[in-house]
Every structure is written in C-alpha cells, then in structure tokens.
N, CA, C and O atoms as a Maestro MAE file, in Angstrom:
{
 s_m_m2io_version
 :::
 2.0.0
}

f_m_ct {
 s_m_title
 :::
 protein
 m_atom[236] {
  # First column is atom index #
  i_m_mmod_type
  r_m_x_coord
  r_m_y_coord
  r_m_z_coord
  i_m_residue_number
  s_m_chain_name
  s_m_pdb_residue_name
  s_m_pdb_atom_name
  i_m_atomic_number
  :::
  1 25 45.183 -8.108 4.508 1 A "MET " " N  " 7
  2 3 43.999 -7.486 3.970 1 A "MET " " CA " 6
  3 2 43.871 -6.070 4.519 1 A "MET " " C  " 6
  4 15 44.226 -5.794 5.665 1 A "MET " " O  " 8
  5 25 43.364 -5.199 3.689 2 A "ALA " " N  " 7
  6 3 43.194 -3.815 4.103 2 A "ALA " " CA " 6
  7 2 41.914 -3.691 4.920 2 A "ALA " " C  " 6
  8 15 40.914 -4.356 4.650 2 A "ALA " " O  " 8
  9 25 41.973 -2.819 5.930 3 A "LYS " " N  " 7
  10 3 40.794 -2.594 6.763 3 A "LYS " " CA " 6
  11 2 39.850 -1.625 6.053 3 A "LYS " " C  " 6
  12 15 40.276 -0.704 5.357 3 A "LYS " " O  " 8
  13 25 38.567 -1.863 6.251 4 A "ARG " " N  " 7
  14 3 37.586 -0.962 5.660 4 A "ARG " " CA " 6
  15 2 37.477 0.297 6.499 4 A "ARG " " C  " 6
  16 15 37.608 0.263 7.723 4 A "ARG " " O  " 8
  17 25 37.237 1.399 5.823 5 A "LYS " " N  " 7
  18 3 37.031 2.642 6.544 5 A "LYS " " CA " 6
  19 2 35.623 2.632 7.126 5 A "LYS " " C  " 6
  20 15 34.665 2.243 6.457 5 A "LYS " " O  " 8
  21 25 35.510 3.062 8.370 6 A "ALA " " N  " 7
  22 3 34.194 3.106 9.006 6 A "ALA " " CA " 6
  23 2 33.377 4.241 8.401 6 A "ALA " " C  " 6
  24 15 33.888 5.342 8.195 6 A "ALA " " O  " 8
  25 25 32.122 3.970 8.122 7 A "ALA " " N  " 7
  26 3 31.258 4.987 7.548 7 A "ALA " " CA " 6
  27 2 30.950 6.027 8.624 7 A "ALA " " C  " 6
  28 15 30.638 5.658 9.757 7 A "ALA " " O  " 8
  29 25 31.031 7.314 8.296 8 A "PRO " " N  " 7
  30 3 30.740 8.341 9.303 8 A "PRO " " CA " 6
  31 2 29.255 8.314 9.676 8 A "PRO " " C  " 6
  32 15 28.399 8.009 8.846 8 A "PRO " " O  " 8
  33 25 28.967 8.640 10.946 9 A "GLU " " N  " 7
  34 3 27.580 8.659 11.399 9 A "GLU " " CA " 6
  35 2 26.852 9.827 10.751 9 A "GLU " " C  " 6
  36 15 27.430 10.884 10.500 9 A "GLU " " O  " 8
  37 25 25.588 9.613 10.493 10 A "VAL " " N  " 7
  38 3 24.783 10.634 9.849 10 A "VAL " " CA " 6
  39 2 24.399 11.682 10.892 10 A "VAL " " C  " 6
  40 15 23.823 11.359 11.931 10 A "VAL " " O  " 8
  41 25 24.725 12.936 10.601 11 A "VAL " " N  " 7
  42 3 24.394 14.034 11.495 11 A "VAL " " CA " 6
  43 2 23.200 14.764 10.904 11 A "VAL " " C  " 6
  44 15 23.242 15.214 9.759 11 A "VAL " " O  " 8
  45 25 22.124 14.882 11.697 12 A "ILE " " N  " 7
  46 3 20.929 15.567 11.217 12 A "ILE " " CA " 6
  47 2 21.020 17.034 11.608 12 A "ILE " " C  " 6
  48 15 20.955 17.368 12.791 12 A "ILE " " O  " 8
  49 25 21.171 17.907 10.626 13 A "ASN " " N  " 7
  50 3 21.210 19.339 10.873 13 A "ASN " " CA " 6
  51 2 19.842 19.970 10.715 13 A "ASN " " C  " 6
  52 15 19.673 21.157 10.995 13 A "ASN " " O  " 8
  53 25 18.863 19.195 10.271 14 A "ASN " " N  " 7
  54 3 17.508 19.700 10.098 14 A "ASN " " CA " 6
  55 2 16.783 19.528 11.427 14 A "ASN " " C  " 6
  56 15 16.399 18.414 11.784 14 A "ASN " " O  " 8
  57 25 16.593 20.626 12.165 15 A "PHE " " N  " 7
  58 3 16.006 20.546 13.497 15 A "PHE " " CA " 6
  59 2 14.519 20.216 13.446 15 A "PHE " " C  " 6
  60 15 13.973 19.671 14.406 15 A "PHE " " O  " 8
  61 25 13.862 20.539 12.345 16 A "VAL " " N  " 7
  62 3 12.442 20.186 12.213 16 A "VAL " " CA " 6
  63 2 12.312 18.668 12.138 16 A "VAL " " C  " 6
  64 15 11.461 18.079 12.805 16 A "VAL " " O  " 8
  65 25 13.150 18.045 11.334 17 A "ALA " " N  " 7
  66 3 13.098 16.596 11.216 17 A "ALA " " CA " 6
  67 2 13.596 15.915 12.488 17 A "ALA " " C  " 6
  68 15 13.156 14.816 12.824 17 A "ALA " " O  " 8
  69 25 14.506 16.566 13.185 18 A "LYS " " N  " 7
  70 3 15.071 15.983 14.401 18 A "LYS " " CA " 6
  71 2 14.027 15.881 15.505 18 A "LYS " " C  " 6
  72 15 13.967 14.872 16.209 18 A "LYS " " O  " 8
  73 25 13.204 16.915 15.664 19 A "HIS " " N  " 7
  74 3 12.216 16.956 16.745 19 A "HIS " " CA " 6
  75 2 10.801 16.646 16.269 19 A "HIS " " C  " 6
  76 15 9.837 16.863 17.003 19 A "HIS " " O  " 8
  77 25 10.676 16.142 15.050 20 A "MET " " N  " 7
  78 3 9.378 15.881 14.460 20 A "MET " " CA " 6
  79 2 8.562 14.881 15.280 20 A "MET " " C  " 6
  80 15 7.361 15.077 15.468 20 A "MET " " O  " 8
  81 25 9.181 13.835 15.761 21 A "ASN " " N  " 7
  82 3 8.441 12.792 16.475 21 A "ASN " " CA " 6
  83 2 8.047 13.213 17.880 21 A "ASN " " C  " 6
  84 15 7.193 12.570 18.491 21 A "ASN " " O  " 8
  85 25 8.640 14.269 18.407 22 A "ASP " " N  " 7
  86 3 8.285 14.726 19.746 22 A "ASP " " CA " 6
  87 2 6.999 15.528 19.741 22 A "ASP " " C  " 6
  88 15 6.239 15.474 20.707 22 A "ASP " " O  " 8
  89 25 6.738 16.274 18.670 23 A "PHE " " N  " 7
  90 3 5.629 17.215 18.654 23 A "PHE " " CA " 6
  91 2 4.478 16.785 17.758 23 A "PHE " " C  " 6
  92 15 3.332 17.130 18.047 23 A "PHE " " O  " 8
  93 25 4.729 16.057 16.700 24 A "ASN " " N  " 7
  94 3 3.665 15.682 15.772 24 A "ASN " " CA " 6
  95 2 2.975 14.419 16.276 24 A "ASN " " C  " 6
  96 15 3.376 13.302 15.949 24 A "ASN " " O  " 8
  97 25 1.944 14.615 17.070 25 A "LYS " " N  " 7
  98 3 1.173 13.498 17.612 25 A "LYS " " CA " 6
  99 2 -0.264 13.613 17.123 25 A "LYS " " C  " 6
  100 15 -0.755 14.712 16.864 25 A "LYS " " O  " 8
  101 25 -0.919 12.494 17.002 26 A "SER " " N  " 7
  102 3 -2.315 12.511 16.584 26 A "SER " " CA " 6
  103 2 -3.183 12.923 17.758 26 A "SER " " C  " 6
  104 15 -2.885 12.605 18.909 26 A "SER " " O  " 8
  105 25 -4.258 13.632 17.458 27 A "GLN " " N  " 7
  106 3 -5.165 14.113 18.486 27 A "GLN " " CA " 6
  107 2 -6.591 13.787 18.082 27 A "GLN " " C  " 6
  108 15 -6.914 13.689 16.898 27 A "GLN " " O  " 8
  109 25 -7.441 13.620 19.096 28 A "THR " " N  " 7
  110 3 -8.861 13.451 18.830 28 A "THR " " CA " 6
  111 2 -9.531 14.807 18.988 28 A "THR " " C  " 6
  112 15 -9.268 15.536 19.945 28 A "THR " " O  " 8
  113 25 -10.388 15.133 18.049 29 A "PHE " " N  " 7
  114 3 -11.043 16.425 18.051 29 A "PHE " " CA " 6
  115 2 -12.480 16.269 18.520 29 A "PHE " " C  " 6
  116 15 -13.093 15.215 18.350 29 A "PHE " " O  " 8
  117 25 -13.006 17.331 19.112 30 A "VAL " " N  " 7
  118 3 -14.376 17.348 19.583 30 A "VAL " " CA " 6
  119 2 -15.276 17.726 18.412 30 A "VAL " " C  " 6
  120 15 -14.974 18.652 17.658 30 A "VAL " " O  " 8
  121 25 -16.381 17.006 18.266 31 A "ASP " " N  " 7
  122 3 -17.322 17.297 17.195 31 A "ASP " " CA " 6
  123 2 -18.152 18.516 17.593 31 A "ASP " " C  " 6
  124 15 -19.013 18.422 18.466 31 A "ASP " " O  " 8
  125 25 -17.900 19.642 16.965 32 A "ARG " " N  " 7
  126 3 -18.557 20.892 17.337 32 A "ARG " " CA " 6
  127 2 -20.026 20.889 16.933 32 A "ARG " " C  " 6
  128 15 -20.854 21.516 17.594 32 A "ARG " " O  " 8
  129 25 -20.351 20.194 15.863 33 A "LYS " " N  " 7
  130 3 -21.739 20.163 15.414 33 A "LYS " " CA " 6
  131 2 -22.603 19.416 16.434 33 A "LYS " " C  " 6
  132 15 -23.714 19.850 16.738 33 A "LYS " " O  " 8
  133 25 -22.103 18.308 16.958 34 A "LYS " " N  " 7
  134 3 -22.851 17.565 17.969 34 A "LYS " " CA " 6
  135 2 -22.997 18.387 19.244 34 A "LYS " " C  " 6
  136 15 -24.060 18.393 19.865 34 A "LYS " " O  " 8
  137 25 -21.927 19.082 19.634 35 A "ASN " " N  " 7
  138 3 -22.006 19.911 20.834 35 A "ASN " " CA " 6
  139 2 -22.975 21.072 20.654 35 A "ASN " " C  " 6
  140 15 -23.663 21.455 21.600 35 A "ASN " " O  " 8
  141 25 -23.036 21.633 19.460 36 A "ALA " " N  " 7
  142 3 -23.964 22.732 19.208 36 A "ALA " " CA " 6
  143 2 -25.406 22.242 19.295 36 A "ALA " " C  " 6
  144 15 -26.284 22.964 19.767 36 A "ALA " " O  " 8
  145 25 -25.647 21.023 18.842 37 A "LYS " " N  " 7
  146 3 -26.994 20.469 18.935 37 A "LYS " " CA " 6
  147 2 -27.375 20.203 20.389 37 A "LYS " " C  " 6
  148 15 -28.548 20.276 20.754 37 A "LYS " " O  " 8
  149 25 -26.381 19.895 21.210 38 A "ARG " " N  " 7
  150 3 -26.645 19.651 22.635 38 A "ARG " " CA " 6
  151 2 -26.786 20.940 23.428 38 A "ARG " " C  " 6
  152 15 -27.181 20.908 24.594 38 A "ARG " " O  " 8
  153 25 -26.469 22.071 22.814 39 A "GLY " " N  " 7
  154 3 -26.628 23.352 23.486 39 A "GLY " " CA " 6
  155 2 -25.344 23.918 24.046 39 A "GLY " " C  " 6
  156 15 -25.376 24.917 24.764 39 A "GLY " " O  " 8
  157 25 -24.207 23.303 23.735 40 A "TYR " " N  " 7
  158 3 -22.932 23.815 24.233 40 A "TYR " " CA " 6
  159 2 -22.504 25.007 23.407 40 A "TYR " " C  " 6
  160 15 -22.562 24.967 22.178 40 A "TYR " " O  " 8
  161 25 -22.072 26.074 24.072 41 A "SER " " N  " 7
  162 3 -21.488 27.211 23.363 41 A "SER " " CA " 6
  163 2 -20.191 27.563 24.076 41 A "SER " " C  " 6
  164 15 -20.142 27.605 25.306 41 A "SER " " O  " 8
  165 25 -19.171 27.809 23.324 42 A "LYS " " N  " 7
  166 3 -17.853 28.059 23.902 42 A "LYS " " CA " 6
  167 2 -17.824 29.379 24.648 42 A "LYS " " C  " 6
  168 15 -17.269 29.463 25.744 42 A "LYS " " O  " 8
  169 25 -18.410 30.400 24.070 43 A "HIS " " N  " 7
  170 3 -18.440 31.713 24.697 43 A "HIS " " CA " 6
  171 2 -19.875 32.017 25.096 43 A "HIS " " C  " 6
  172 15 -20.749 32.166 24.243 43 A "HIS " " O  " 8
  173 25 -20.102 32.104 26.368 44 A "LYS " " N  " 7
  174 3 -21.450 32.384 26.863 44 A "LYS " " CA " 6
  175 2 -21.819 33.822 26.526 44 A "LYS " " C  " 6
  176 15 -20.995 34.725 26.672 44 A "LYS " " O  " 8
  177 25 -23.023 34.037 26.088 45 A "LYS " " N  " 7
  178 3 -23.470 35.374 25.701 45 A "LYS " " CA " 6
  179 2 -24.286 35.983 26.826 45 A "LYS " " C  " 6
  180 15 -24.993 35.274 27.542 45 A "LYS " " O  " 8
  181 25 -24.189 37.298 26.982 46 A "GLY " " N  " 7
  182 3 -24.998 38.000 27.956 46 A "GLY " " CA " 6
  183 2 -24.483 37.896 29.370 46 A "GLY " " C  " 6
  184 15 -25.280 37.887 30.309 46 A "GLY " " O  " 8
  185 25 -23.175 37.816 29.558 47 A "GLY " " N  " 7
  186 3 -22.629 37.686 30.895 47 A "GLY " " CA " 6
  187 2 -22.508 39.008 31.622 47 A "GLY " " C  " 6
  188 15 -22.457 39.024 32.852 47 A "GLY " " O  " 8
  189 25 -22.459 40.114 30.904 48 A "TYR " " N  " 7
  190 3 -22.258 41.426 31.506 48 A "TYR " " CA " 6
  191 2 -23.421 42.345 31.146 48 A "TYR " " C  " 6
  192 15 -24.027 42.224 30.081 48 A "TYR " " O  " 8
  193 25 -23.710 43.254 32.049 49 A "SER " " N  " 7
  194 3 -24.712 44.267 31.732 49 A "SER " " CA " 6
  195 2 -24.013 45.449 31.064 49 A "SER " " C  " 6
  196 15 -22.786 45.468 30.962 49 A "SER " " O  " 8
  197 25 -24.775 46.416 30.618 50 A "ASN " " N  " 7
  198 3 -24.209 47.556 29.910 50 A "ASN " " CA " 6
  199 2 -23.469 48.516 30.841 50 A "ASN " " C  " 6
  200 15 -22.763 49.400 30.355 50 A "ASN " " O  " 8
  201 25 -23.602 48.376 32.141 51 A "GLU " " N  " 7
  202 3 -22.917 49.266 33.078 51 A "GLU " " CA " 6
  203 2 -21.410 49.069 33.039 51 A "GLU " " C  " 6
  204 15 -20.657 49.994 33.343 51 A "GLU " " O  " 8
  205 25 -20.966 47.881 32.671 52 A "TYR " " N  " 7
  206 3 -19.539 47.591 32.658 52 A "TYR " " CA " 6
  207 2 -18.878 47.986 31.340 52 A "TYR " " C  " 6
  208 15 -17.672 47.805 31.175 52 A "TYR " " O  " 8
  209 25 -19.646 48.514 30.418 53 A "LEU " " N  " 7
  210 3 -19.099 48.874 29.116 53 A "LEU " " CA " 6
  211 2 -19.011 50.395 29.019 53 A "LEU " " C  " 6
  212 15 -19.977 51.030 28.596 53 A "LEU " " O  " 8
  213 25 -17.881 51.000 29.398 54 A "PRO " " N  " 7
  214 3 -17.767 52.464 29.383 54 A "PRO " " CA " 6
  215 2 -17.753 53.043 27.965 54 A "PRO " " C  " 6
  216 15 -18.096 54.210 27.780 54 A "PRO " " O  " 8
  217 25 -17.369 52.261 26.980 55 A "PHE " " N  " 7
  218 3 -17.278 52.776 25.624 55 A "PHE " " CA " 6
  219 2 -18.623 52.740 24.909 55 A "PHE " " C  " 6
  220 15 -18.745 53.270 23.805 55 A "PHE " " O  " 8
  221 25 -19.632 52.127 25.515 56 A "LEU " " N  " 7
  222 3 -20.954 52.077 24.892 56 A "LEU " " CA " 6
  223 2 -21.673 53.390 25.132 56 A "LEU " " C  " 6
  224 15 -21.897 53.785 26.276 56 A "LEU " " O  " 8
  225 25 -22.030 54.054 24.063 57 A "MET " " N  " 7
  226 3 -22.711 55.351 24.181 57 A "MET " " CA " 6
  227 2 -24.209 55.120 24.324 57 A "MET " " C  " 6
  228 15 -24.885 54.767 23.358 57 A "MET " " O  " 8
  229 25 -24.715 55.317 25.515 58 A "ALA " " N  " 7
  230 3 -26.148 55.161 25.738 58 A "ALA " " CA " 6
  231 2 -26.844 56.461 25.324 58 A "ALA " " C  " 6
  232 15 -26.532 57.532 25.843 58 A "ALA " " O  " 8
  233 25 -27.771 56.359 24.403 59 A "ALA " " N  " 7
  234 3 -28.433 57.565 23.891 59 A "ALA " " CA " 6
  235 2 -29.689 57.873 24.666 59 A "ALA " " C  " 6
  236 15 -30.372 58.854 24.370 59 A "ALA " " O  " 8
  :::
 }
 m_bond[235] {
  # First column is bond index #
  i_m_from
  i_m_to
  i_m_order
  :::
  1 1 2 1
  2 2 3 1
  3 3 4 2
  4 3 5 1
  5 5 6 1
  6 6 7 1
  7 7 8 2
  8 7 9 1
  9 9 10 1
  10 10 11 1
  11 11 12 2
  12 11 13 1
  13 13 14 1
  14 14 15 1
  15 15 16 2
  16 15 17 1
  17 17 18 1
  18 18 19 1
  19 19 20 2
  20 19 21 1
  21 21 22 1
  22 22 23 1
  23 23 24 2
  24 23 25 1
  25 25 26 1
  26 26 27 1
  27 27 28 2
  28 27 29 1
  29 29 30 1
  30 30 31 1
  31 31 32 2
  32 31 33 1
  33 33 34 1
  34 34 35 1
  35 35 36 2
  36 35 37 1
  37 37 38 1
  38 38 39 1
  39 39 40 2
  40 39 41 1
  41 41 42 1
  42 42 43 1
  43 43 44 2
  44 43 45 1
  45 45 46 1
  46 46 47 1
  47 47 48 2
  48 47 49 1
  49 49 50 1
  50 50 51 1
  51 51 52 2
  52 51 53 1
  53 53 54 1
  54 54 55 1
  55 55 56 2
  56 55 57 1
  57 57 58 1
  58 58 59 1
  59 59 60 2
  60 59 61 1
  61 61 62 1
  62 62 63 1
  63 63 64 2
  64 63 65 1
  65 65 66 1
  66 66 67 1
  67 67 68 2
  68 67 69 1
  69 69 70 1
  70 70 71 1
  71 71 72 2
  72 71 73 1
  73 73 74 1
  74 74 75 1
  75 75 76 2
  76 75 77 1
  77 77 78 1
  78 78 79 1
  79 79 80 2
  80 79 81 1
  81 81 82 1
  82 82 83 1
  83 83 84 2
  84 83 85 1
  85 85 86 1
  86 86 87 1
  87 87 88 2
  88 87 89 1
  89 89 90 1
  90 90 91 1
  91 91 92 2
  92 91 93 1
  93 93 94 1
  94 94 95 1
  95 95 96 2
  96 95 97 1
  97 97 98 1
  98 98 99 1
  99 99 100 2
  100 99 101 1
  101 101 102 1
  102 102 103 1
  103 103 104 2
  104 103 105 1
  105 105 106 1
  106 106 107 1
  107 107 108 2
  108 107 109 1
  109 109 110 1
  110 110 111 1
  111 111 112 2
  112 111 113 1
  113 113 114 1
  114 114 115 1
  115 115 116 2
  116 115 117 1
  117 117 118 1
  118 118 119 1
  119 119 120 2
  120 119 121 1
  121 121 122 1
  122 122 123 1
  123 123 124 2
  124 123 125 1
  125 125 126 1
  126 126 127 1
  127 127 128 2
  128 127 129 1
  129 129 130 1
  130 130 131 1
  131 131 132 2
  132 131 133 1
  133 133 134 1
  134 134 135 1
  135 135 136 2
  136 135 137 1
  137 137 138 1
  138 138 139 1
  139 139 140 2
  140 139 141 1
  141 141 142 1
  142 142 143 1
  143 143 144 2
  144 143 145 1
  145 145 146 1
  146 146 147 1
  147 147 148 2
  148 147 149 1
  149 149 150 1
  150 150 151 1
  151 151 152 2
  152 151 153 1
  153 153 154 1
  154 154 155 1
  155 155 156 2
  156 155 157 1
  157 157 158 1
  158 158 159 1
  159 159 160 2
  160 159 161 1
  161 161 162 1
  162 162 163 1
  163 163 164 2
  164 163 165 1
  165 165 166 1
  166 166 167 1
  167 167 168 2
  168 167 169 1
  169 169 170 1
  170 170 171 1
  171 171 172 2
  172 171 173 1
  173 173 174 1
  174 174 175 1
  175 175 176 2
  176 175 177 1
  177 177 178 1
  178 178 179 1
  179 179 180 2
  180 179 181 1
  181 181 182 1
  182 182 183 1
  183 183 184 2
  184 183 185 1
  185 185 186 1
  186 186 187 1
  187 187 188 2
  188 187 189 1
  189 189 190 1
  190 190 191 1
  191 191 192 2
  192 191 193 1
  193 193 194 1
  194 194 195 1
  195 195 196 2
  196 195 197 1
  197 197 198 1
  198 198 199 1
  199 199 200 2
  200 199 201 1
  201 201 202 1
  202 202 203 1
  203 203 204 2
  204 203 205 1
  205 205 206 1
  206 206 207 1
  207 207 208 2
  208 207 209 1
  209 209 210 1
  210 210 211 1
  211 211 212 2
  212 211 213 1
  213 213 214 1
  214 214 215 1
  215 215 216 2
  216 215 217 1
  217 217 218 1
  218 218 219 1
  219 219 220 2
  220 219 221 1
  221 221 222 1
  222 222 223 1
  223 223 224 2
  224 223 225 1
  225 225 226 1
  226 226 227 1
  227 227 228 2
  228 227 229 1
  229 229 230 1
  230 230 231 1
  231 231 232 2
  232 231 233 1
  233 233 234 1
  234 234 235 1
  235 235 236 2
  :::
 }
}
C-alpha cells in the first residue's frame, strides 16, 4: 500500500490574527454618568492661580 503524504502544517502569516487572543480582552468600563452624579470630575478645575499663566494678558 502507498503511504499517504503528510499534510503540511498551516503557517499563519497574518500577525494580527496570530496575536489577536493576546490583546483583545474584554474590559469593564466605569459609568461616567453615575460618577458625574456623585461629583467625580476627571480634571479638577481651578488648581492654579493666574500668576502661573505667563501667556494670560492681564488688562
């Protein structure tokens, strides 16, 4: 009987598909609307006085 030829292994040349499972993970997001109602703000306002702003033209 003749021997069967072994099927060649599949080589993935698509690097996006190759590393897809390493980087594409599910994440939980923070509800910004709830945080805004609680008073959270990402960037605090009024942290500096006008003395530190040299480009502000005081009239």
